[in-house]
C-alpha positions, -999 to 999 in steps of 0.1 A, spaced: -61 39 -228 -75 4 -234 -104 -4 -212 -113 -38 -201 -140 -51 -224 -174 -60 -209 -162 -49 -175 -191 -41 -151 -185 -4 -139 -174 3 -104 -203 23 -88 -191 53 -69 -214 61 -39 -190 78 -15 -195 49 12 -184 17 -1 -151 21 -20 -124 -3 -10 -86 -7 -15 -91 -39 -36 -118 -23 -58 -97 7 -63 -65 -9 -73 -85 -32 -97 -103 -5 -113 -73 17 -117 -47 -11 -129 -72 -28 -153 -90 4 -165 -125 -6 -155 -151 19 -162 -168 37 -133 -202 54 -128 -219 73 -102 -245 60 -79 -281 68 -90 -288 91 -61 -253 109 -67 -265 135 -90 -290 148 -67 -268 152 -40 -243 170 -61 -267 195 -74 -280 200 -38 -244 209 -28 -238 230 -56 -270 252 -50 -254 261 -16 -223 275 -30 -243 293 -57 -263 309 -29 -233 319 -11 -218 335 -42 -251 354 -52 -254 368 -15 -218 378 -12 -214 360 20 -178 352 32 -171 315 22 -137 303 26 -123 295 -9 -157 305 -25 -159 343 -22 -125 345 -6 -89 338 -13 -73 306 5 -45 301 28 -28 332 41 -50 350 14 -83 340 30 -92 376 42 -93 388 7 -126 388 -15 -128 376 -49 -150 398 -73 -180 378 -86 -169 386 -121 -134 372 -115 -143 341 -99 -137 318 -129 -103 336 -138 -92 332 -101 -101 294 -101 -83 289 -132 -52 306 -120 -55 289 -86 -51 256 -104 -22 267 -126 -3 286 -97 -4 255 -76 9 231 -104 46 242 -103 67 215 -121 103 209 -112 109 177 -131 118 144 -117 96 114 -109 60 112 -123 32 91 -111 22 60 -129 -7 63 -151 -28 37 -132 -22 59 -99 -35 92 -116 -66 73 -126 -70 59 -91 -66 95 -77 -95 105 -100 -117 77 -90 -110 88 -55 -120 124 -63 -153 113 -81 -162 92 -52 -156 121 -27 -177 144 -50 -206 118 -51 -217 126 -14 -226 164 -25 -205 179 4 -179 195 -17 -205 219 -35 -188 213 -69 -210 213 -102 -225 182 -118 -208 191 -151 -175 188 -134 -182 154 -115 -194 140 -149 -162 153 -166 -141 137 -140 -161 103 -147 -155 106 -185 -120 113 -182 -114 82 -160 -133 60 -186 -119 74 -217 -88 94 -215 -50 89 -215 -37 101 -179 -15 132 -177 20 131 -165 18 143 -127 45 147 -103 50 121 -77 59 146 -50 47 180 -35 28 170 -4 33 173 31 4 153 42 -22 181 46 -38 176 10 -18 167 -21 -19 203 -35 6 203 -60 0 168 -80 -36 174 -77 -35 210 -90 -17 194 -119 -45 170 -124 -69 200 -118 -50 220 -145 -54 191 -170 -91 186 -162 -97 226 -165 -80 224 -198 -101 201 -217 -126 213 -244 -156 204 -222 -144 222 -194 -140 253 -214 -174 250 -230 -192 243 -195 -178 272 -176 -154 248 -156 -139 260 -132 -167 279 -112 -165 291 -75 -149 267 -52 -142 241 -78 -103 243 -80 -100 243 -43 -124 209 -41 -100 195 -68 -68 200 -51 -78 199 -13 -77 161 -12 -55 134 -2 -62 115 -34 -25 107 -45 -17 96 -10 -46 73 -10 -41 59 -44 -4 52 -36 -12 37 -2 -39 15 -16 -14 1 -41 10 -6 -13 -14 -22 8 -26 -46 -17 11 -54 -22 16 -57 15 -11 -83 17 11 -105 -9 42 -99 11 23 -111 43 16 -144 25 50 -147 13 63 -141 49 43 -169 62 53 -192 33 91 -184 39 85 -192 78 69 -225 70 97 -234 45 122 -224 72 104 -247 96 108 -277 72 144 -268 63 154 -263 99 133 -294 111 117 -270 135 92 -279 164 58 -273 155 43 -270 190 50 -233 187 21 -231 160 -2 -258 175 -40 -251 181 -33 -259 218 -8 -233 222 -30 -206 203 -58 -213 228 -37 -198 257 -40 -164 247 -64 -137 230 -42 -127 200 -63 -128 169 -33 -123 145 -11 -149 161 -40 -175 159 -47 -165 123 -10 -169 112 -6 -200 131 -37 -216 113 -23 -203 80 11 -222 89 -8 -253 99 -25 -252 64 8 -249 46 23 -277 68 -6 -300 68 6 -335 63 43 -327 71 64 -353 86 72 -325 114 38 -335 129 50 -368 138 65 -374 175 101 -371 174 105 -353 141 116 -322 154 154 -319 162 151 -298 192 126 -296 222 127 -258 217 140 -236 188 157 -204 187 133 -176 191 133 -165 155 113 -195 148 95 -201 180 81 -165 184 75 -161 146 38 -166 147 35 -141 175 57 -115 154 38 -123 122 5 -122 141 11 -87 154 21 -78 117 -12 -94 104 -32 -74 129 -17 -41 120 -20 -50 83 -57 -55 87 -61 -23 106 -43 -3 80 -65 -17 53 -96 -5 75 -83 29 80 -75 33 43 -110 19 32 -126 44 57 -105 72 42 -114 63 8 -150 72 17 -142 104 36 -146 140 25 -114 159 30 -123 190 7 -125 221 28 -148 238 35 -177 212 32 -214 221 25 -239 220 53 -270 211 30 -294 217 62 -284 253 72 -273 263 35 -237 271 48 -203 260 45 -180 247 74 -143 250 74 -123 220 91 -91 201 90 -102 167 74 -75 169 51 -50 160 81 -35 128 72 -20 120 109 -43 90 112 -31 74 79 5 79 87 2 61 120 -14 34 102 15 30 77 43 40 104 31 8 126 31 -14 98 64 -5 84 80 -12 119 63 -45 120 73 -55 86 108 -46 95 105 -68 125 94 -98 103 123 -91 80 148 -89 110 138 -126 121 137 -138 85 174 -128 84 181 -145 118 163 -178 105 181 -179 72 214 -173 89 208 -201 116 199 -228 88 235 -221 76 251 -224 111 263 -259 119 257 -255 157 222 -248 151 210 -268 119 235 -297 121 243 -291 83 276 -281 68 283 -243 76 267 -224 45 258 -259 30 292 -261 18 307 -294 1 324 -315 28 362 -311 32 360 -284 3 364 -246 -2 337 -246 -26 297 -249 -27 267 -238 -6 247 -205 -1 275 -189 19 296 -193 -14 271 -173 -31 268 -146 -5 229 -149 -3 234 -140 36 250 -107 25 225 -99 1 196 -106 27 216 -87 54 220 -56 33 183 -55 23 174 -60 60 195 -28 68 177 -7 43 143 -20 55 152 -10 91 161 25 77 129 29 59 109 20 90 117 51 109 84 69 117 73 98 98 45 111 119 69 132 142 87 150 114 83 187 114 69 205 85 80 239 97 60 271 88 43 272 54 20 299 40 29 326 67 26 302 97 -10 291 87 2 257 77 23 249 109 16 210 112 13 181 87 7 145 89 34 134 62 13 103 50 27 103 17 63 102 31 54 73 52 37 53 23 66 62 0 91 45 24 64 14 27 69 11 -10 105 9 -10 102 -16 20 79 -39 1 103 -44 -30 131 -53 -5 108 -75 17 99 -95 -12 135 -104 -18 144 -111 16 117 -137 21 125 -149 -13 162 -154 -2 149 -173 29 128 -195 7 159 -203 -14 179 -211 17 152 -233 33 145 -252 1 185 -256 -3 184 -272 33 156 -294 24 177 -307 -4 207 -311 17 187 -331 40 174 -352 12 139 -349 23 114 -363 0 91 -337 -15 59 -357 -3 73 -356 33 66 -320 33 36 -299 41 10 -302 13 10 -266 9 48 -264 2 51 -294 -20 45 -278 -53 68 -248 -45 96 -269 -34 92 -290 -68 93 -257 -89 120 -238 -73 147 -267 -63 155 -272 -101 163 -236 -103 191 -238 -75 228 -244 -85 234 -270 -60 265 -286 -68 272 -262 -96 278 -230 -75 303 -206 -91 301 -222 -124 278 -194 -136 266 -162 -120 235 -171 -100 203 -149 -102 173 -150 -79 150 -132 -104 136 -163 -120 127 -176 -84 114 -143 -72 88 -143 -105 80 -179 -96 70 -169 -61 52 -138 -74 32 -158 -100 23 -186 -73 11 -163 -50 -26 -170 -57 -19 -205 -48 -9 -198 -14 -36 -202 10 -43 -167 26 -44 -165 64 -80 -171 77 
């Protein structure tokens, strides 16, 4: 692993980690460090576990087995062996996809952040081992599946087995009582995957607004729908934010002039877009809030109660809250994709756009985006997006572990479908942008007549379009997708 030189360490205090910080640290291999007061909390928590072990009191996963074996005691002399075998027994491999290295690192960062609160009862040497591995080690190969949304047991067990196999762990007597359970009873893989997806979703949200703004230019839409006056007539924060974003992109456009719009009222996919994107914007903000809170929550069961020197069993590993956040977001993005498809088709439809059908050459069988089947590509992608939008929260998990585990949140399944959607969404909005810039060229609109937030994008993409050269070579939109990905930082974000 090549660590970013001179990077300030990310301080893990158990209360302030965000998706943005996590993704940056994991992808760029930033170093991490524990907060100054974390060691004291960790040692205090560990002393409670040691007291339970020495007293012989029943403590779930400490002096007893786990799951359906929770009524069986673990002999004091066999606790290290039990914990070692627990990690290996839960690490079952079946081949197939593995997590990217940065995602394993992110899961370890989440784990160290959770342990820093001292509520898991793990030892300070284990927590310091986790931090050192984050900062110095190549990440292991870890399965990308094996969770139903009530702790990421199998992938986290593979991480635990890797940690416990380190020479330092063997020298320090790791794992001790409860330590394997604490390493595996966490949603760290789901949280790491979701954080990646949510940061990408913010970029896709900006791309969606950009594609809408360009459609309004290409269609010569009526901007009354996004005017400040219209947005004063409701209490929809997301809609107001999106409309302000669109007004920034369209600042200086000729469309603001009286009589510039072709219609007194546009089709709903144009006129209601700020309402739909606004609802999406609100759900995205809420999902990030949920994720940031979950990144700083302890899911390890049981937790240590420092006050009365006991442990308390709970169900904090349930991921229903996370699933609901992502389920709603997937449906909102699918709705945005649906109206994007409507807009890009309306622009090619003579009765709506006033341009030749499919932007074809006059009196010719050749030319235009219809000739290139861009509409078919978009329709196929939108169909997949709608399939991936189906909610996960109501899926049944059946009866696991002799019926002890009879419900689960399915958060990782929801996030996995969300990741699939995001790749398709980027393509759909890119196709809408291509169609819109094609329409702008067909209307022979001067670049300087467009919104100032759009002019550079149009100038960079227009030369990539095979206008007048359709069918002479196979057209690929990959270069345009890359342009849009690379200029994302130049697109003003919603306020």
